[in-house]
C-alpha positions in Angstrom: 86.0 223.2 125.8 87.8 221.9 129.0 91.5 221.6 129.7 92.0 225.3 130.1 94.8 226.5 132.3 93.9 228.4 135.5 95.6 229.9 138.5 94.4 231.9 141.5 95.7 234.9 143.5 94.5 236.9 146.4 95.5 239.9 148.4 95.1 240.6 152.2 95.6 243.4 154.6 98.3 241.7 156.5 100.3 238.5 156.7 98.7 235.4 158.2 95.2 236.4 157.1 94.4 233.0 155.5 96.1 233.5 152.1 96.7 229.8 151.6 93.3 228.8 152.8 91.7 231.3 150.5 93.8 230.3 147.5 93.1 226.6 148.0 89.3 227.2 148.4 89.4 229.2 145.1 90.9 226.2 143.3 88.0 223.8 144.0 85.6 225.4 141.6 88.2 225.5 138.9 88.8 221.8 139.2 85.0 221.2 139.2 85.0 222.8 135.7 87.9 220.8 134.4 90.5 223.5 134.5 94.2 222.5 134.6 95.7 224.2 137.7 98.9 226.1 137.3 100.8 226.4 140.5 103.7 228.8 141.4 106.8 226.5 142.0 109.9 227.2 144.1 111.8 227.7 140.8 110.3 231.2 141.3 113.0 232.1 143.8 111.0 234.9 145.3 109.0 232.4 147.1 112.1 231.6 149.1 112.6 235.2 150.2 109.2 236.9 150.2 108.0 238.2 153.5 105.1 239.9 151.9 103.1 237.6 149.7 103.5 234.5 147.7 102.8 230.8 148.1 103.1 227.8 145.8 99.2 228.2 145.5 99.6 231.6 144.0 100.7 235.2 144.5 99.2 236.8 147.6 100.5 240.4 148.1 99.8 242.2 151.3 97.9 245.5 150.6 97.9 246.9 154.2 95.0 247.8 156.3 94.1 250.8 154.1 94.9 248.9 150.9 97.6 251.4 150.2 100.8 249.3 150.1 102.4 249.1 146.7 103.5 245.7 145.3 107.1 244.9 146.3 109.6 243.9 143.6 109.3 240.3 144.7 105.5 240.3 144.6 105.7 241.7 141.0 108.1 239.0 140.0 105.9 236.3 141.4 102.9 237.7 139.6 104.9 238.0 136.2 106.1 234.4 136.9 102.6 233.2 137.4 101.5 234.9 134.2 104.4 233.5 132.1 103.6 230.0 133.3 99.9 230.3 132.5 100.8 231.6 129.0 103.2 228.8 128.3 100.8 226.2 129.6 98.0 227.6 127.5 100.3 227.5 124.4 101.1 223.8 125.0 97.4 223.0 125.5 96.3 224.7 122.4 99.1 223.3 120.2 
């Protein structure tokens, strides 16, 4: 029933709009429900070079003021990396 993997992501209109604060606040209810938090580690090398959206708390792409900016390649990689980690963790927890 408990011990399910979870991760969070957000999107904002520009950089420095509170991405990390939003992500960390979203984690609290998941912990309350016994979820196991899956972070986004620096082994995801896109975190070292992104200027558009990603933190160890989770992916956080920048959508632009009109929400019309497409995901960058790095943002896509970070999202895929998060999904892969969640899938692997889920497999380990179910096995």
